[in-house]
N, C-alpha and C positions, 0 to 999 in steps of 0.2 A: 635942231631941225625937227619939226613936228609934221608928220605925214598923216593925212586923213583920207581914207578911201571909203566911199559909201558902200553899203552892203551889196548893192547890185554889181559892183565891180568884183568883189570877192566871190560872189556867186558865179559870175562869168569865168573867173579863174578856175574855180572848182569844176565847172562844166568843161572847160578846156582840158583839164587833166583826165576827165572821165570819157571824153569823146573817143579816144582810140579803142576803149573797151566797147563802146556802142558800135563802132565800125566793125569790130570783131564779132559782135552779135548778129549783124545783118549780112556778113559775108562768110565765105568758107575758106578753108586753108588753100584751096586751089585757085581762089580768086586772084587775078593779076594784081601785083602790088601797085601798079599805076591806077587801077580802078579804086583800090582802097584809099590811095592818096587823094584822088578826086572827090571821093565821098567825104573824107576828112576835111578837105578844103571847103566843100560846100557847107558842111555842118559848122565849121569854124566861122565861115562868112556869116551864116545865119546867126550864130552866137554873138559875133561882134556887133552886128547891126541891131539885134534885139537888146543887147546890153546898153548900147548908146540910146536906143529908144526909151528904155526904162530908167536910165540914169537921170539924175537931177541936172537941169540945164538952166543957166542964167541967160545964155545967149541963144538958146534954141538948139534944135537938132543939127548935128554936124556930120555930114557924109565923110569928111576927111577923118574925123575922130573914129567913126564907125569902121572905116577901112583900116586904120591903124589897129584898132581893137581886134578886127578880123585877122590881120596878119599876126598879131601877138597870140591870138587864140590858136592859130594854125601852128606856129612855132612851138608853143607850149604843148600842144597835142603831140607833135612829132617827137619832141624831147621826152615827154612822158612815156610815149610808146617804147622808144629805144632805151630809155634810162630806167624806167620803173616797171612797166607792165610786161614787156617782153622777157627781161631777165628773170622775173619772178614766176613766169608761166601763166599769168592771168590772161594774156591775149589768146594763148592757145586754148585755155579752158573756156573762154568766152566763145570762141569759134566752135568748139565741140559741143557746147551746151544746147544750141538750137538745131544742130545738124543731126538728122536721123539717118542711120545707115540704110542703104538701099538693099532690099531683099529681092531675090529672084524667085519668081513663082513659075511653076510649070503649069501650062494650060492642059496638057494631055497627061493624065496620070495613069 
């Protein structure tokens, strides 16, 4: 059995694995998990539809294939988050990297 995937599908897979880190970069630790999931779902959907748009097509663009790619991207992102990024601490470091601590300033000195 010989399986051949074009490079655009491999790129989509790599993006799916990295998406949870991107979500961590744009959210904070106190952001609701549901909000993070919706952001991941939106980015995964965008990834799936862009991969289908960029992929080689003999029969033309397929919305059904794009939807399947989006679901696979979301599933891969969730699995990567809980299986790879979270246990290694990368998710936490990503969330801490762009968050600056609040400082209190006194107006009357």
